[in-house]
Every structure is written in structure tokens, then in C-alpha cells.
C-alpha positions as CSV (number, residue, x, y, z in Angstrom):
1,M,40.1,35.6,-15.6
2,T,44.4,36.7,-15.7
3,F,47.0,35.2,-14.3
4,Q,46.9,37.4,-11.3
5,Q,43.7,36.7,-10.7
6,L,44.3,33.3,-10.2
7,K,47.2,33.7,-7.8
8,E,44.2,35.7,-6.1
9,N,42.0,33.4,-5.8
10,R,41.5,31.5,-2.2
11,I,41.2,28.1,-3.7
12,F,44.7,28.7,-6.0
13,K,46.1,29.6,-2.8
14,I,45.0,26.5,-1.0
15,V,45.8,23.8,-4.0
16,S,49.4,25.3,-5.1
17,N,50.4,25.3,-1.4
18,K,52.9,22.7,-1.2
19,Y,51.5,21.1,1.9
20,F,48.1,20.3,0.5
21,L,50.0,19.1,-2.5
22,I,52.2,16.7,-0.1
23,L,49.2,16.1,1.5
24,L,47.2,15.2,-2.0
25,V,50.2,12.6,-2.8
26,F,50.2,10.9,-0.1
27,A,46.8,10.2,0.2
28,V,46.6,9.0,-3.1
29,W,49.7,7.1,-2.3
30,M,48.5,5.4,0.2
31,L,44.9,4.8,-1.3
32,F,46.1,3.0,-4.3
33,F,49.3,2.3,-4.0
34,D,50.6,1.5,-0.9
35,E,50.5,-2.4,0.2
36,N,48.1,-1.7,2.6
37,S,45.9,-0.1,0.5
38,V,42.3,0.9,0.8
39,V,41.8,-1.6,-2.6
40,N,43.8,-4.2,-0.5
41,Q,42.2,-4.0,2.8
42,G,38.9,-4.9,0.4
43,E,40.2,-7.6,-1.0
44,L,41.3,-8.5,2.8
45,N,37.8,-8.0,4.5
46,K,36.2,-10.5,1.4
47,E,39.0,-13.1,2.1
48,I,38.2,-12.8,6.0
49,E,34.7,-13.3,5.7
50,G,34.7,-16.6,3.6
51,I,37.3,-18.1,5.9
52,E,34.8,-17.1,8.6
53,K,32.1,-18.7,7.0
54,S,34.1,-21.5,6.5
55,I,34.8,-21.9,10.3
56,D,31.3,-21.7,11.1
57,Y,30.7,-24.5,8.4
58,Y,33.5,-26.9,10.0
59,E,31.8,-25.7,13.5
60,G,28.9,-27.3,12.1
61,E,30.4,-31.0,11.1
62,I,32.5,-30.7,14.7
63,A,29.1,-30.4,16.2
64,K,27.2,-33.4,14.2
65,D,30.7,-35.6,14.3
66,K,31.3,-35.0,18.2
67,Q,27.4,-36.2,18.5
68,L,27.8,-39.1,15.9
69,I,30.8,-40.1,18.3
70,S,28.7,-40.0,21.7
71,N,26.2,-42.0,19.9
72,L,28.2,-44.6,18.8
73,K,29.4,-45.3,22.8
74,N,26.0,-47.4,22.5
75,P,26.8,-51.1,21.3
76,D,23.7,-51.1,19.4
77,S,24.0,-47.9,17.5
78,L,28.0,-48.9,16.7
79,E,26.3,-52.0,15.1
80,K,23.8,-50.1,13.1
81,F,26.4,-47.6,12.0
82,A,28.7,-49.9,11.0
83,R,26.0,-52.3,9.2
84,E,24.4,-48.8,7.0
85,E,27.7,-46.9,6.5
86,Y,30.6,-50.1,5.5
87,K,27.9,-53.0,5.0
88,M,29.2,-55.0,7.6
89,K,27.5,-58.1,8.4
90,K,27.6,-61.0,11.1
91,Q,28.9,-64.1,10.3
92,N,26.3,-66.2,9.4
93,E,24.4,-63.7,7.3
94,D,23.3,-62.3,4.0
95,I,23.6,-58.9,2.5
96,F,21.7,-58.3,-0.6
97,L,22.1,-54.1,-1.6
98,I,19.2,-53.0,-4.2
99,E,20.1,-50.1,-6.0
100,F,17.7,-48.3,-8.3
101,D,18.8,-46.4,-11.2
102,S,18.1,-42.9,-10.7
103,L,17.9,-42.4,-14.7
104,E,14.3,-42.3,-15.8
105,D,13.4,-44.2,-19.3
């Protein structure tokens, strides 16, 4: 194929068009080099998914804590919670804690 035939080729005319070249450079710039490139958008989307998962986790923890707080309004359950979690005791009472070794011989 000679240069004259190449110049007459329709694809060559489109590719050598200055507007096409400017559009191509712009597209490459926007896809890879710009601050808001496709690569950066993918990373930001992954970060958003992670944050949404942590939001779901913490909303579940908040719901559990609200349930615990509503249960602690009852004096009997408050005493039970204090005894189990903080090892509190009444004045004339002894508490014996039995801990088991998790290592098997």
C-alpha cells in the first residue's frame, strides 16, 4: 500500500483528523491521568463499600446496646449485669471465680 492509497483510506482519514486526535488525547487523559479518573473512581467505590459495611456493623451494635440499656432499666437485670460483667458483690458475700485453662495437655 502506497502513501497515496493510505491517504485515501477512510480509516486513515478519520484517525488523522485533528478533532479525533484531540478527542482521543482527552479520553486517555480523563480515563487514566485526571484526578477523577476511572481508576480513582474504582478505588473510591471500594472505600465506599467498606464504609457502608462498617456503618451496618455499627448500626447493629447500636441496636444491641439500645436493647441492653432498655433491659438495664429493670433493677433485677441491672444487678445481674453488674455481677456478671463487673464482678460486683453484695457486702456480706464472697465470690469465687473458676477459670478453666483452654490448653489441653
